[in-house]
C-alpha positions as CSV (number, residue, x, y, z in Angstrom):
1,M,114.2,115.0,128.1
2,K,113.8,114.2,131.6
3,Q,116.7,112.0,133.3
4,V,116.2,110.1,136.3
5,V,118.8,108.1,138.4
6,I,117.2,105.2,140.4
7,Y,118.9,103.9,143.4
8,I,117.5,100.3,144.5
9,T,119.6,99.7,147.8
10,P,120.2,102.2,150.8
11,S,123.7,103.9,150.9
12,N,125.5,106.2,152.8
13,S,127.4,107.7,149.9
14,E,126.7,111.4,149.4
15,L,126.6,110.6,145.6
16,V,122.8,109.2,146.4
17,Y,121.9,113.0,146.9
18,Q,123.7,114.5,144.0
19,T,121.4,115.7,141.3
20,T,123.9,117.0,138.7
21,F,127.0,115.7,136.8
22,D,129.5,118.1,135.8
23,I,132.5,117.8,133.6
24,P,134.4,120.5,131.7
25,G,132.0,121.3,128.9
26,M,129.2,119.3,130.0
27,R,126.7,119.7,132.6
28,H,123.8,117.3,133.3
29,E,120.7,117.5,135.7
30,F,118.7,114.6,136.9
31,E,116.1,113.6,139.2
32,V,117.1,111.2,142.0
33,I,114.7,108.5,143.3
34,R,115.8,106.4,146.2
35,L,113.4,103.5,146.5
36,W,114.1,102.8,150.1
37,E,112.5,106.2,150.9
38,Q,109.6,105.8,148.6
39,P,106.0,104.8,150.1
40,T,105.3,101.2,149.3
41,Q,101.5,101.5,148.5
42,P,102.0,103.1,144.8
43,F,104.2,100.3,144.0
44,L,101.6,97.7,145.2
45,N,99.1,99.4,142.7
46,S,100.8,98.8,139.5
47,A,101.9,95.6,137.9
48,G,105.1,97.3,136.6
49,L,106.2,98.4,139.8
50,L,105.4,95.3,141.8
51,P,109.0,93.9,141.5
52,F,110.3,97.0,143.3
53,A,107.7,97.2,146.3
54,V,109.9,95.2,148.6
55,L,112.8,97.8,148.0
56,T,110.6,100.5,149.1
57,N,110.3,102.1,152.8
58,T,108.3,99.2,154.3
59,S,108.8,98.1,157.9
60,D,108.0,94.5,156.9
61,K,109.8,93.4,153.9
62,A,108.4,89.6,154.3
63,Q,104.9,90.9,154.4
64,T,105.2,93.4,151.4
65,L,106.6,90.5,149.4
66,Q,103.5,88.3,150.4
67,Q,101.4,91.3,149.2
68,V,103.6,91.2,145.9
69,A,102.8,87.6,145.5
70,E,99.3,88.0,145.9
71,R,99.0,90.9,143.5
72,I,101.1,89.1,140.7
73,E,98.6,86.2,141.0
74,T,95.7,88.7,140.0
75,V,97.6,89.9,136.7
76,P,95.2,88.8,134.1
77,E,97.6,88.2,131.3
78,L,99.7,85.1,131.9
79,R,102.8,86.5,129.9
80,V,102.7,89.7,132.1
81,Q,102.0,87.7,135.2
82,S,105.3,85.6,134.4
83,N,107.3,88.5,133.7
84,V,106.7,90.4,136.6
85,A,107.0,87.5,138.9
86,A,110.4,86.5,137.2
87,S,111.4,90.4,137.8
88,T,110.4,90.1,141.3
89,G,112.6,87.0,141.8
90,I,115.6,88.9,140.2
91,L,115.0,91.7,142.5
């Protein structure tokens, strides 16, 4: 099993760099993804990741959001398109 923690907003907390959780009798290791450090392009290339694209390492969030909107319009299945648009709006 692979455990992943995804941080969606920038933080100065040292916890966002922690990759283990230890308490007596238990230790968990996990991968950490800090969205604000991720390149934007992979998020624009997958309909399921589009809602997160504006939270990635982009210099122009408004332009990225415009790109996301344009990509959402090209999703062929109306139900998927609607769900991605709603998820993007929430995030």
